[in-house]
Structure formats: structure tokens, C-alpha cells
N, C-alpha and C positions, 0 to 999 in steps of 0.2 A: 825335627831338629837333629843335626849331626852330632854323634856321640864319639867319644874316644874309647875304643874297645880293644882289649887284649884277648887273643885266642891262644891258649896253650895247647899246641898240637893242631896245626891247620894246614897240613900238606897232603893229606890223603883222606879219601872216603868222606865221612860226614863232615869232618873238619874243613876239608877243601870246599865243599858245597856251602858250608856255613860262611866262610870267608867271602866266597863269590856273592852270596846274597847280601851280606853286610856292605860290601863295596857298591853293589848295585843300588842300595838304598842311600848311598851318600855318606856313610860313616867313615871315620878315620880308624884304620885297623893296623894293629901290630900283631905279628905272630911270634910265638916263642917255641923253638924246637932245638934239637941238638944240631941241626944244620946238615944232616946226612941226606935228606930227601929233597929234591928240587921242588919248586912250586911255580905256578904259571903267572904269578901276579905282578912281576916286574917291579917298577917303581911306584906302583899304586899302594903298596903297603910298606910298613917298617918291619924290620926283623931283629929279633934278639936271639942270639945263639947261646943256649944254656942247657945244662942237664937238669931237668925238672926235679930229679931225685936228690940233688945236691943242695942242701940248704945254704951253705956259704955262697955258692955260685948264684943261686936264685936271689939272695938278698943283695949281693953286689950288683947283679945285672939290673935290678929294678930300683936301686937306691936313688937314682936320679931321674927315673921315669914316672909318668903318671902325674896326678891320680887318674885312674881309669873310671869311666862311667860304668862299664861292664867288664868283668873278666869271665870268659867262657873257659872253664877248665875241662878239657877233654881227656886229660892225662892223670887225673887224681884216682889212683887205684887202691889206696890203702891208708891207714891212719898216719903213717909217716909222711906221705904226700900231703895229707890234710894239715898236719902240723906245720909243714913247710909253708903252705899257703897262708896259714894264719900269721906266721911270723914275718912273712913277706908282704902281705897285702892288708892286714888289719888297719883300719882307719884311712885307707888309701883307695878304696873302691866303693862305688855306689851300689853295685849289684854283683854278686858272685854266683855264677851258674855252674854247678858241678854236674856234669853229665853222669847220671846213674843208669840203672838197668833193671829190666824185668827180672833178671837173675837174682837180684837182691831178695826177692820173695822166696827163693829156694831155701832161705833160712827158716821158712815156716813149713817146709815139707811140700808134698805134692798131693794132688787129688782133691782140691777144694770144690765144694758144691756150689760156689757162687764166685763171680769175679771179685778180685781182691782190690780193696780200697787202700789208699795211702796209709790210713791210720792203723790198718791191720799189722803193719810192720813197725813196731815200737823201737825205732833205732836208738832212742835215748836210753833204753834199758839194755842195750847190747854191751857185752863185755868187750873191752878194748885190750888186745894182747900186745903189749909193748915189747915183749921179748921175742916175738916171732920174726924171722929174717925176711921181712916183706920185700926187700929189694934184691933178693936172691933170684936171678933170672931162671934158674932151674925149677923154681916153685911158682912161677907166674900163673900157670894154669890151675894148679891145685888150690891156690889161695885167692883166686879171682872173686868168688862170691863173698867170702868172709872179708876180703879186703875192701870191697865196695861198701858193704854194710858198715864196717867199722870206720871207714872214711866218713860216711854220713854221720855216724854216731859221734865221732870226734868233733866235727864241725858244729853239730847241734849243741853238744854240751859246752863247747867253748863259747859260742854265741857272739863272737866279735866280728864275723863277716855277715853281711846281709844275704843270707843263703837261700838259693832255690835249687832243688834237686829234681830235675826231670828224670823220671824213671821210664826209659824208652823200651818199648817192646822190641822183639827181635827184628833188626833192620835188614831188609832184603834189597840189594841193589843188583845191577847188571854185572858184566864181567869184571868191573873194577872192584867188586866185593872181594877183598883179600881173604875173608874168612873161608871161602869156598863151600859154604854150607848149602846154599841152593844149588850150586854147580854139582854137588855130590849127587843130588836126586836126578838132575837132568842127565848127567853122564851115565848113571846107573840105568835109567830108562832107555837111553840110546843103545846101551850095550846089552839090553835084554836081561839085566840082572834082577835078582830077587831081593826085595826089601824085607828085612826082618824088623818087626816092631814089637813093642811091649804091650801097648794098649791102644786100640784103634780110636778110642774116644779121649785120649790124653791130649787135649788141645792146648796150644800156646797162642799168644797174641803176636801180631806182626805189624810192621810199619814200613812203608817204602822209604828208600834212601832220601828222595827229595822231600818227602813228608817229614822225616826226622830233622833235616836242616831247616825247613820252614818253621817247624814247631819251636826249635831252639831260638831262631830269630825272634819269633813272637814272644817267647818267654822273657827274653832279655829286655824287651820294650815295655813289659808290664811292671806292676809294683807289688804284686803278692809275693809271699815267701813260703818256704816249706816244700815238701815233696809234691810232685804232680805227675800222674800217670799219663803216658802217651801211647795210644794204640788205635788201630782201625778196628771197626766191627768186623766180624767174620773170622773168628779164630779157627785154627786148623791143627790137627794132629799130624804126626809124621806120615801115617798111612793116608790120611786125607790129602796131604800135600803131594804125595807120590801119585795118588789117583789123579789129582789136578794136573800134574806134570804130564802124565800119560794122555789125558784128554787134550791138552794143548798141543802136544807133539803128535797126536793122532797115532799113538802106538800102544799096544796092550802092555800092561804092567802086571807083574806077579808079586804077591806079598805072602808072608806067613808070620804068624804070631810066634814069639819065642821069649823065653825067660832070659833076661840079661845075665851074663856071667857074674855080675856083682849086683847087690841090692839096688844101688843107685846108678848102675852103669847104663850107658847109652849104646844102642845098636846102630844109630845113625845120628847126624848132627842135631836134629830136633826130636829125637826119640826120648820121651820122659815117662816115668812110671805113673804119672797122674797129671791132671790139668793144672796149669797156671795161666789164668786169663785175667787181664787187667780191667778194672772198673775205671772208666774215664769221665765219670760224672763231675769230678771237680774241675777238670779242664773245660768241660762243656758249660758248667755254671759260670766260669770265668770268661766265656765267650768264644771258645775254640771248638771247631768241628773237624773230625779226622776222616770221615768217609768210611767206605767199606773195602775190604781186601779185594772184592770182585772188581773194583774200579781199576786196579793196576797190576794184580799179581800175574795174570796171563801174559801181559806185555813183558813183564820182568823175566818170566820163564822163557819166553821166545828170544829175548836178548842172550840168555845163556845158551840156548840151542844154536843160535847163529854162531856164537863163539866156539861151541863144540865142533860144529861142522868145519 
């Protein structure tokens, strides 16, 4: 059955693929963005131009729209954003899907001896800092983890939105990946650079770009609520990923262990002081299967190598 769906942030990376898949499935889609980035969807979608961080603008923009069967919020980064969503959409949406992240588990520290389950992160017990300047663009990186955790906490405590929070593993795409994280390792290998790493066994969970979009579509069509982890089997540390890049590129790679300059500092994009791996048993029990990183990661590395050349 066709659904009326709003995607907040749908012009690049995961959001763009999400919109493509929703349209292909026959749904009516509206995207809400600031309107700065073009999209390829033409007259197949409706558009709302709005600053997601401005409550007055959000409430005015959606006062005459909806209700929506599903809202996919790809741009909820902190408790202020969460509060705006509540005051804009409460009572007017059937399902609110806030894209969260594996990085939320960094609030628990590193080096866990087992994969982390959703219940390990008790977001309802997290302190919400209302005085922090969450919308200061100069602090976007430093507040990312705390912001995501506190956004979840706000929505859970408020309880007025039918909330689902997919906690996505680190998403790897091809050259369209604006984060440049996998590209860093490919370029380093091609230049014969030395990878410095903290712990060769400090593994992280990963997910392909297409898999992230597919999972979000699936989540929206279900009826469960709460957090749900999303990750492929086959976690990798930064050192293991670099070795994989070298094998795919058929080039020798050199690495050396080093203590980061700061206790929680990173020597490369996926370098961490200890493992953070996701347990996906909840998603599997609900009927979803993610596959293994071996199924796609070599192809993704090759796409970056072609772009490098």
C-alpha cells in the first residue's frame, strides 16, 4: 500500500538512496531540506524548503501538510532538534524513524568483550544538557556523539512520537561518500603511506551504503518501536581494513602501532582505542538479515581506487 512519507534530508548519500527506494516502491515522498543541494527526483517528489533547526520555520512549514505515515529524520543531531520534531509532528505521524548511529555507543567507552545490544545503552537515563549550544556550527564535530544520544533520550522521555531509532554501523559507500573515511585508506595505500594504529584488534561494525538505505526502508514498513542495531557480520579494525585495502589493490601496505596523542584520539578515521561491535540479534529476530562484509567491501574499495586513479 502506498504511504505518505516525509524525508528530512534526502538530497545526498543515504538520504538520496532512501528516497530512490521509496519512490521505486510506489510511495508518495516529500523531502525537507534547506534547498541548497540539488536532487535528481524532478516532479516525482514534493519539496519543503526549511531550516530543520528553526522551530518556528518548521512548524509553519508543516502546519498545512500531512499527516504523514512515516517521517524519516536524517537530520536529528541533538536534543534541540528532537524537541522541534516533537512540537512539529506529535499526533501527526504514524511512525517516526530517527536515524541514529553506532557512535552512540561511544558513550559507554571502548573495548567491550562482546557485541553491544540495544539495551546496553540506557538512553532514558542520559542527562540532557539544555544549556549547551547545540546549533553552534563550530561545535558540530565535538558534540556529535553526545548530541545523538541526547536526541534519543529526549524523544524516549517525551514519548509523543511513535519512535524507532535505527543505530547504523559505519556506512561505507563509493566515491559519493562525502565523509572521505574509506578514501583515506585507499589513498594512503596508493601513496605507499604508513598507517599508524592504536590497537590491531579494536574492531568496528560496518554497513554498505545500499544496505543502510534498504534497512531504513524496511524499518519504516514495520510496526516495532525502539532502538535497533544495523550492521553486517565481519567487523574490522583500522589495521585490518588497511590490510584489506592492500589486498584488493594488490599493493603492500605498512603499519605501525602508536599511542595516540590524546587518550581518545584517532590516528585515522576508523582508529579507536577498543572494539565497538554491534549485536544485530534484535533485527534478525524481527526478520532482517544483513549479510557479511566480505560480500561487498572489496567492491567498495575498488570503486574508491578507480576514483583515485
